[in-house]
C-alpha positions in Angstrom: -7.9 150.7 170.7 -9.1 150.5 174.3 -11.0 147.4 175.6 -14.5 148.3 176.6 -14.4 145.7 179.4 -11.0 146.2 181.2 -9.8 149.5 179.6 -6.4 148.1 178.5 -4.9 149.3 175.3 -4.7 146.8 172.5 -3.2 146.7 169.0 -5.5 148.3 166.4 -5.7 145.0 164.4 -6.5 142.9 167.5 -9.9 141.2 167.6 -9.8 140.3 171.3 -8.3 142.0 174.3 -5.0 140.4 175.2 -5.7 141.0 178.9 -9.3 139.8 179.5 -10.2 138.2 176.1 -13.2 140.5 175.5 -14.1 141.1 171.9 -12.8 144.4 170.5 -14.2 146.7 167.8 -17.8 147.0 166.7 -19.9 144.8 169.0 -22.2 144.0 166.1 -19.4 143.2 163.7 -17.4 140.0 163.1 -15.0 139.4 165.9 -13.9 135.9 165.0 -10.6 134.8 163.7 -9.0 131.5 162.6 -5.7 130.3 163.9 -3.4 128.1 161.8 -1.3 125.3 163.1 1.8 126.2 165.0 4.7 125.3 162.7 7.8 125.4 164.8 9.6 122.1 165.6 9.0 122.1 169.3 8.2 118.6 170.6 9.7 118.2 174.0 11.0 115.1 175.7 9.0 113.7 178.7 10.4 114.5 182.1 11.1 111.6 184.5 7.9 112.2 186.5 5.9 112.2 183.2 7.7 108.9 182.2 6.8 107.4 185.5 3.1 108.4 185.1 3.1 106.8 181.6 4.6 103.6 182.9 1.8 103.3 185.5 -1.1 103.8 183.0 -3.7 101.0 183.0 -4.3 99.2 179.7 -6.3 101.4 177.3 -5.6 104.7 179.2 -3.6 107.6 177.9 -1.9 110.7 179.3 -2.3 114.1 177.6 0.6 116.4 178.5 0.2 120.1 177.6 3.4 121.4 175.9 2.3 124.9 174.9 -0.2 127.6 175.4 0.9 128.8 178.8 -0.1 125.5 180.6 3.2 123.7 180.2 3.3 120.5 182.2 -0.4 120.1 182.8 -1.4 116.5 182.6 -4.8 115.0 181.9 -5.6 111.3 182.3 -7.8 109.9 179.6 -9.4 106.8 181.2 -13.0 106.8 179.9 -14.5 105.8 176.6 -15.4 109.5 175.7 -13.4 112.4 177.1 -14.6 115.9 176.0 -12.2 118.8 175.7 -13.1 122.5 175.3 -13.8 125.8 176.9 -17.1 124.8 178.4 -16.7 124.4 182.2 -18.4 121.0 182.1 -15.7 119.6 179.7 -13.7 116.7 181.0 -10.5 118.6 180.0 -11.2 122.3 180.4 -8.9 124.7 178.4 -9.8 128.3 179.4 -8.8 130.3 176.4 -10.8 132.2 173.7 -8.9 130.1 170.9 -10.6 127.0 172.2 -14.3 126.4 171.3 -16.7 125.5 174.1 -17.1 122.0 172.7 -13.9 121.7 170.7 -13.0 118.0 170.4 -13.3 114.7 172.1 -11.2 111.6 172.6 -12.9 108.3 171.9 -11.5 105.1 173.3 -12.5 101.7 171.8 -10.6 98.9 173.7 -7.0 100.1 173.5 -7.4 102.3 170.4 -7.8 106.0 171.0 -9.1 108.5 168.4 -9.6 112.3 168.5 -12.6 113.9 166.8 -13.1 117.6 166.2 -16.5 118.8 167.2 -16.9 121.6 164.6 -14.6 124.0 166.4 -13.7 127.4 164.9 -10.0 127.0 165.0 -9.8 123.3 164.3 -8.0 120.4 165.9 -4.6 119.3 164.6 -2.6 116.1 165.0 1.0 116.3 164.0 0.2 119.7 162.3 -2.5 118.2 160.1 -6.1 119.3 160.5 -8.5 116.7 161.8 -11.4 116.5 159.3 -12.6 113.1 160.5 -11.6 110.9 163.5 -7.9 110.3 163.7 -6.3 107.3 165.4 -3.6 108.5 167.9 -0.2 106.9 168.4 2.4 107.2 171.1 4.0 110.7 171.0 1.5 112.3 168.6 1.3 116.1 169.0 -2.2 117.5 169.3 -3.0 121.2 168.9 -6.3 122.7 170.2 -6.5 126.4 169.9 -3.2 127.8 171.2 -2.5 124.7 173.3 -0.1 122.0 172.1 0.0 118.6 173.8 1.7 115.3 173.5 -0.3 112.0 173.9 1.3 109.1 175.7 -0.5 105.8 175.5 -0.4 102.8 177.9 1.8 99.9 176.9 -0.1 96.9 175.5 -0.7 94.5 178.3 0.1 97.2 180.9 -1.4 97.4 184.5 
């Protein structure tokens, strides 16, 4: 099947073009799909620069380190009470991929506690391979999956900077 947008050949069972992300098939038909959690055992160790960044976090802050989805090593500081994550350009953490909803999830900080909440996304938000149905408290080293992106959360040490 050829993509109407870029002309690249795609698999006949594909819903979206692997090159440009445009919907394939009948433009009036259903082009949505649901991903399941990635089930391999990959959870990487932090590199020395990442460990240094975590050691320098202020109390209540967190560092989200992307571990999969083609953005390996991207780091995002979570240092506000609400941090939005999604495919919308105004998101605090912008993940540009069709598997991410425009307003996918948000991190909510209360004091030194950090929670993640799904915002009704199509593909769901997962913490340690379990779907987030209601706000989930995050702990050091938790793995978060948003669309095809996997990330590790690192929290500041109690009483840190």
